C-alpha positions in Angstrom: 56.3 174.6 117.6 59.1 174.8 120.1 62.4 173.1 119.4 62.2 171.2 122.7 59.7 168.4 123.2 56.4 169.5 124.6 55.6 167.5 127.7 52.0 168.5 128.0 49.3 170.0 125.8 48.8 173.7 125.9 45.6 175.6 125.9 45.5 179.2 124.6 42.7 181.7 125.2 42.5 183.9 122.1 39.0 185.4 122.7 36.0 185.5 125.1 38.5 186.0 127.9 37.0 188.6 130.4 34.6 189.4 127.6 31.7 187.8 125.7 32.9 187.9 122.1 35.6 186.6 119.9 35.5 183.0 121.1 38.7 181.2 120.0 40.7 178.6 121.9 43.8 176.9 120.6 45.0 173.4 121.7 48.7 172.6 120.9 50.3 169.2 121.3 53.6 167.9 120.0 51.8 166.6 116.9 49.2 169.2 116.1 47.4 172.5 116.7 43.6 172.8 116.6 41.1 175.6 117.3 37.8 175.4 119.1 35.8 178.3 117.5 37.1 181.2 115.6 34.8 184.1 116.4 34.5 187.7 115.6 35.1 190.4 118.3 32.2 192.8 119.0 31.8 195.6 121.5 34.1 198.7 121.6 36.1 199.8 118.6 39.3 198.7 120.4 37.9 195.2 120.6 36.5 195.2 117.0 39.9 196.4 115.8 41.3 192.9 116.7 39.3 191.5 113.8 41.6 193.3 111.4 44.8 192.5 113.1 46.9 189.3 112.5 45.8 186.2 114.3 48.0 185.5 117.4 49.0 182.2 115.7 50.0 181.3 112.1 46.8 180.2 110.3 48.7 177.7 108.1 49.9 175.9 111.3 46.3 175.0 112.4 45.3 171.5 111.4 41.6 171.6 112.2 38.8 173.7 113.7 35.8 172.6 115.8 32.9 175.0 115.9 30.5 175.0 118.8 27.7 176.9 117.0 27.0 179.4 114.2 26.8 182.7 116.1 29.2 185.1 114.6 31.1 185.6 117.8 32.0 181.9 117.6 32.3 181.4 113.8 32.8 184.9 112.3 36.5 184.9 111.6 36.6 181.4 109.9 36.6 183.0 106.4 39.6 185.2 107.4 41.4 182.1 108.7 40.8 180.4 105.3 41.8 183.6 103.4 45.1 183.5 105.3 46.1 180.0 104.5 44.1 177.5 106.6 43.3 174.4 104.6 42.1 171.8 107.2 38.7 170.6 108.1 36.1 172.6 110.0 34.0 170.3 112.1 30.4 171.3 113.2 27.0 169.7 113.6 24.8 169.4 110.6 22.5 172.3 111.5 25.6 174.5 112.4 26.9 173.9 108.9 23.6 174.9 107.4 23.4 178.1 109.4 27.0 179.0 108.7 26.2 178.7 105.0 24.0 181.8 105.3 25.5 183.6 108.3 29.1 183.8 107.1 28.2 185.2 103.6 25.8 187.6 105.3 28.7 188.8 107.6 30.9 189.3 104.5 28.1 191.2 102.8 27.7 193.5 105.8 31.4 194.2 105.9 31.6 194.9 102.1 28.6 197.3 102.3 29.8 199.1 105.4 33.4 199.4 104.1 32.0 200.8 100.8 30.1 203.5 102.8 33.2 204.2 104.9 35.4 204.6 101.9 33.0 207.1 100.4 33.4 209.2 103.5 37.2 208.6 103.6 37.5 210.0 100.1 35.8 213.2 101.2 37.9 213.4 104.4 41.2 212.7 102.6 41.8 209.4 104.5 43.1 206.1 103.3 40.8 203.4 101.9 40.1 200.3 104.0 39.3 196.8 103.0 36.8 194.3 104.5 38.1 191.6 106.8 36.9 189.1 104.2 34.6 189.0 101.2 31.7 186.8 100.1 34.1 184.9 98.0 36.2 184.1 101.1 33.1 183.0 102.9 32.1 180.7 100.0 35.7 179.2 100.0 35.4 178.7 103.8 32.2 176.7 103.5 34.0 174.1 101.3 36.1 173.0 104.3 33.1 172.3 106.6 32.6 168.7 107.7 29.2 167.9 109.3 29.1 165.5 112.3 26.3 164.0 114.4 25.8 164.5 118.1 27.3 161.9 120.4 29.4 160.2 117.8 33.2 160.4 118.1 35.2 161.7 115.1 38.9 162.0 114.5 40.1 165.7 114.5 43.9 165.5 114.1 46.8 163.3 115.2 46.1 162.0 118.7 42.8 164.1 119.1 39.2 163.0 118.8 36.0 164.8 119.7 32.2 164.5 119.9 29.3 166.9 120.2 26.7 167.2 122.9 23.6 169.3 122.6 24.1 172.6 124.3 20.5 173.8 124.1 21.5 177.3 123.0 20.8 177.5 119.3 19.8 175.2 116.5 22.9 173.0 116.1 24.7 174.3 119.1 27.1 172.0 120.9 29.4 171.4 123.8 32.6 169.8 122.6 34.2 166.8 124.4 37.8 166.3 123.4 40.2 163.4 124.2 43.9 163.9 123.7 46.1 160.8 123.7 48.8 160.6 126.4 50.9 157.5 125.4 50.3 154.7 127.8 48.3 156.9 130.2 44.6 157.4 129.9 43.5 160.1 127.5 43.2 163.7 128.7 39.5 164.7 128.7 38.4 168.3 128.1 34.9 169.7 127.7 34.3 173.1 126.0 30.8 174.2 127.1 30.2 176.5 124.1 27.1 178.6 125.0 24.7 176.8 127.4 21.0 177.4 126.9 18.5 178.0 129.7 15.8 175.6 130.8 13.0 177.8 129.5 14.3 177.9 125.9 11.4 177.8 123.5 12.9 175.9 120.5 15.6 173.8 122.2 15.8 170.8 124.4 17.8 171.0 127.7 21.6 171.0 127.5 23.5 167.8 128.0 27.1 166.8 128.5 29.5 164.1 129.6 30.8 163.4 133.1 34.3 162.6 134.5 36.6 165.2 133.0 40.1 166.5 133.5 39.3 170.1 132.6 36.2 172.1 131.8 36.1 175.3 129.8 32.8 177.0 130.7 30.9 180.1 129.7 29.8 182.6 132.3 27.8 185.2 130.4 25.0 185.4 133.0 27.1 184.2 136.0 25.8 187.1 138.0 22.1 186.8 137.1 19.3 184.6 138.5 16.1 184.7 136.6 14.2 182.4 138.9 11.9 179.7 137.5 10.2 181.0 134.4 7.6 179.1 132.5 6.6 179.6 128.9 3.4 181.2 130.1 5.3 183.7 132.3 7.6 184.6 129.5 4.8 185.1 127.1 2.9 187.2 129.7 6.0 189.5 130.0 6.1 189.9 126.3 2.4 190.6 126.3 2.9 193.5 128.7 5.6 195.0 126.6 3.6 194.7 123.4 0.5 196.4 125.0 2.7 199.1 126.5 4.1 199.9 123.0 0.6 199.8 121.5 -0.7 202.2 124.0 2.2 204.6 123.3 0.9 204.6 119.7 4.2 204.1 117.9 6.4 201.3 116.6 7.9 198.6 118.7 11.5 198.1 117.6 13.2 194.9 118.7 16.9 194.4 118.0 17.4 190.7 117.8 19.8 188.0 116.7 18.5 186.9 113.2 19.0 183.3 114.1 16.7 181.6 116.7 15.9 184.7 118.8 13.8 186.1 115.9 12.1 182.8 115.4 11.3 182.5 119.1 9.8 186.0 119.2 7.7 185.2 116.1 6.2 182.2 117.8 5.2 184.1 121.0 3.9 187.1 119.2 1.9 184.9 116.9 0.4 183.0 119.8 -0.5 186.3 121.7 -2.2 187.7 118.6 -3.9 184.5 117.8 -5.6 184.3 121.2 -6.5 188.0 121.1 -4.6 189.1 124.2 -2.7 191.7 122.1 -3.8 193.6 119.0 -3.0 191.9 115.7 -0.6 194.2 114.0 2.0 194.0 111.2 5.3 192.3 112.2 8.2 193.1 109.9 11.2 190.8 110.0 13.7 193.2 108.5 16.7 191.0 108.0 17.6 189.0 104.9 19.6 186.7 107.1 16.6 186.1 109.4 14.6 185.2 106.2 17.2 182.6 105.1 17.7 181.3 108.6 14.0 180.8 109.0 14.1 178.6 105.9 16.8 176.5 107.6 14.6 176.3 110.7 11.8 175.0 108.6 14.0 172.3 107.2 15.0 171.2 110.7 11.6 171.6 112.3 11.4 167.9 113.2 14.5 168.3 115.4 13.2 171.4 117.2 11.0 171.5 120.3 7.7 173.2 119.3 8.7 172.9 115.7 5.1 172.7 114.4 4.2 175.9 116.3 7.2 177.7 114.6 6.0 176.6 111.2 2.6 178.2 111.8 4.2 181.4 113.0 6.5 181.7 110.0 3.5 181.5 107.7 1.2 183.9 109.6 -0.6 186.5 107.4 0.6 189.5 109.3 4.3 188.5 109.3 6.3 190.1 106.5 9.9 189.3 105.6 11.7 192.2 103.9 14.6 191.7 101.5 15.7 195.0 99.9 17.0 198.1 101.4 14.1 200.0 99.8 11.6 197.8 101.6 13.5 198.3 104.8 13.4 202.1 104.6 9.8 202.1 103.6 8.8 200.5 107.0 9.5 203.8 108.7 7.0 205.6 106.5 4.2 203.7 108.2 2.4 205.5 111.0 0.9 204.1 114.2 1.7 200.8 115.9 3.6 198.0 114.3 6.5 195.7 115.2 10.0 195.6 113.6 12.4 192.8 114.4 15.9 193.6 112.9 19.5 192.6 113.5 21.8 193.1 115.1 20.8 192.2 118.6 23.3 194.6 120.2 22.5 197.5 117.8 26.1 197.6 116.6 25.5 196.8 112.9 22.9 196.0 110.3 19.5 197.5 109.5 18.5 198.1 113.2 20.8 201.2 113.1 18.6 203.1 110.6 15.4 202.0 112.4 16.9 203.5 115.6 17.9 206.6 113.8 14.4 207.0 112.5 12.6 206.3 115.8 14.7 206.7 118.9 13.9 210.4 119.0 10.2 209.8 119.0 8.3 209.6 122.4 5.7 207.3 121.0 8.4 204.7 119.9 9.5 201.8 122.0 12.9 200.0 121.9 12.7 196.5 123.4 16.1 194.9 124.1 15.8 191.1 124.4 19.4 189.9 124.7 22.7 190.5 126.3 24.2 193.9 125.5 28.0 193.9 125.6 29.9 196.8 127.0 30.6 199.5 124.3 27.8 198.5 122.0 25.0 201.0 121.1 22.5 198.7 122.8 24.3 198.8 126.1 24.7 202.6 125.9 21.0 203.0 125.4 20.2 200.5 128.1 22.5 202.4 130.5 20.3 205.5 130.0 22.0 207.7 127.5 19.9 210.8 126.6 21.8 211.4 123.4 23.6 209.0 121.0 25.5 209.1 117.7 24.1 206.9 115.0 25.7 206.8 111.6 27.6 210.0 112.4 24.5 211.9 113.4 23.6 213.1 116.9 20.1 211.8 118.0 18.2 212.7 121.2 16.8 209.7 123.0 13.1 210.1 123.7 11.8 206.6 123.0 10.9 204.2 125.8 13.9 201.9 126.3 12.8 198.6 127.7 14.5 195.3 128.4 13.1 191.7 128.5 15.8 189.2 129.4 13.6 186.1 129.2 14.6 185.4 125.5 18.3 185.1 126.3 19.9 182.1 124.8 22.2 181.8 127.8 21.7 179.9 131.1 21.6 182.0 134.2 23.9 181.5 137.2 21.7 178.9 138.9 21.4 176.9 135.6 25.1 177.1 134.9 25.9 175.9 138.4 23.6 173.0 137.9 25.0 172.1 134.5 28.6 172.2 135.8 27.7 170.1 138.8 26.4 167.4 136.5 29.8 167.2 134.8 31.6 166.1 138.0 34.0 164.7 138.8 36.3 167.3 137.3 39.8 166.3 138.4 41.6 169.5 137.7 40.5 173.1 136.8 37.4 174.8 135.5 38.3 177.7 133.2 35.7 180.4 133.1 35.3 182.2 129.8 32.7 184.2 127.8 31.8 186.6 130.6 32.4 190.1 131.7 33.9 190.9 135.1 30.8 190.7 137.2 29.6 187.5 135.6 33.0 185.8 136.0 33.4 186.8 139.7 29.8 185.8 140.7 30.0 182.4 138.9 33.5 181.7 140.4 32.0 182.2 143.9 29.1 179.9 143.1 31.2 177.1 141.7 33.7 177.2 144.5 31.1 175.6 146.7 30.8 172.5 144.5 34.2 171.1 145.2 37.1 172.3 147.4 39.6 170.5 145.2 38.6 171.8 141.8 40.4 175.0 140.9 38.7 177.9 139.1 40.6 180.1 136.7 39.4 183.1 134.7 42.1 183.5 132.0 42.9 186.8 130.3 43.2 187.4 126.6 46.0 185.4 124.9 47.0 183.7 128.2 48.2 180.1 127.9 48.3 177.0 130.2 50.0 173.7 130.2 47.5 170.9 131.0 49.7 168.8 133.2 48.9 165.5 135.0 48.7 167.5 138.2 46.7 170.5 137.0 46.9 173.6 134.8 50.1 175.7 134.9 50.4 179.2 133.3 53.2 179.4 130.7 54.9 182.3 129.0 54.3 182.1 125.2 56.6 184.8 124.0 53.7 186.1 121.9 52.7 189.7 122.1 49.5 190.4 124.0 47.1 192.1 121.6 44.9 194.0 124.1 45.4 194.8 127.8 42.8 193.2 130.2 41.6 196.7 131.1 40.6 197.3 127.5 38.4 194.2 127.2 34.7 194.6 127.8 35.2 198.3 128.8 34.3 201.6 127.3 37.2 202.8 125.2 38.4 206.2 124.1 36.1 206.0 121.1 33.1 205.8 123.4 34.5 208.6 125.6 35.1 210.8 122.5 31.6 210.2 121.3 30.2 211.1 124.7 32.4 214.2 124.9 31.2 215.5 121.5 27.6 215.0 122.5 28.2 216.8 125.8 29.9 219.7 124.0 27.0 220.1 121.6 24.6 220.1 124.5 26.6 222.6 126.6 26.9 225.0 123.7 23.2 224.5 122.7 22.1 225.2 126.3 23.5 228.7 126.2 20.9 231.5 125.9 22.8 233.7 123.5 25.8 234.1 121.2 28.0 235.5 124.0 27.4 232.4 126.2 28.1 230.0 123.4 31.3 231.9 122.6 32.4 231.7 126.3 32.0 227.9 126.3 33.9 227.5 123.1 36.8 229.7 124.4 37.0 227.6 127.6 37.1 224.4 125.5 39.9 225.9 123.3 42.0 226.7 126.4 41.5 223.2 127.7 42.8 221.8 124.4 45.9 224.0 124.4 49.1 222.0 125.0 50.4 222.0 128.5 53.9 223.6 128.7 56.6 221.1 129.4 57.5 222.4 132.8 53.8 222.4 134.0 53.0 218.8 133.2 52.3 216.5 136.2 
């Protein structure tokens, strides 16, 4: 805290700024500091490296955390926060607490497993050992600090701050967070953090809600540049029907990378209904994610709160749906021939069991990869979607021959038109709208749309670690004196790791394309010359 009195609350953007991961916002007043979300960074290696670096604040100085929902890009660094000294309450909806109780230990398990594999390689390479960001013990300790709260009921957060949750329609338990900050004799400062806003066509969620009459709105913009048009359940199911038939006709497996929580359950409902009415062949569906299995159990417990909950229960118990647990069961799936369906995490293909399914199938012409969610820049899913003909998976070069398909109708995010409508319903907004959780094109397109709603409402798209004073006259940028962890040009962009991987693939292809030994030697000599250091006097 600064030595001088703080006239106005400050809002810091520690994640999801010009990118779609790492959501973390800090509110600082004279009396307290709180966080809204504490998520993990995904995407390029440069962004993921932030998960290992120190927080841009002192964890012991944070008095409380409010979590919008359980997705790892919003909750995934909470165990690290606790590991580094945070001892306050973590407020979330009841269902979010339940989901975090399986998702955070699962995140820790994946880290422990992947670090163990990396360290085995590091021993052979003579490199230093690394440690996971946090362990399953850290995740268990974190869960002890959670405090469940009901929708629409105010609860005290810290000195001078109270909050309440509104259904965001994005995920079981997802919420927008309304916050009031006391201002002496003046009326309270009213902020709303949208969290992730769900679309109108969401299968298992009711439409998003929210309060009106705000001072500031912090709003996501993931699909700010996309307009899906009006999509009914029937149209969505027909689109899935077409993809399933296409994969069946190709004669190979249909591999679907998917978030283990909600996206998987939605797919199971629609697949089950399509097979039940005979419009697609009934085939085995493997849900290859221990997390999805445990999450499905939580969905069963909350079925009464879910739209179409009864249909979900029927899908989860269908005879052709198989939940795998062990690694051996997972690997055995790829020994099956013919057409079947695999749903595995992660949804962006950047971790988890989906990687070995891709390694086993992406080189096969009869296989189909169906991407059903947003693919962040730098992830394997985005690289495949952008048309790569070769990729590196688990250190091995793989030629891409499978059909790469995309079906956007299962996204948990509202499109541009739906976001605009949701924001409009929050008016009046006296001061600024901050746009977060979006890449450049989404931010710019949504900014243009929202500018038509009110000529007096400013729109700001903050960069990583930027801070603003929330004054009585509007938001004002402030210098924090804190080091910026990543330049804006390195957020949601391909980094040097991606470029190096692409270069290695191109080198192997260029050498392999040569007809004889002499041609290959010529290519290698040229590469060596290119790698020779440039003499000092010749550098540009």
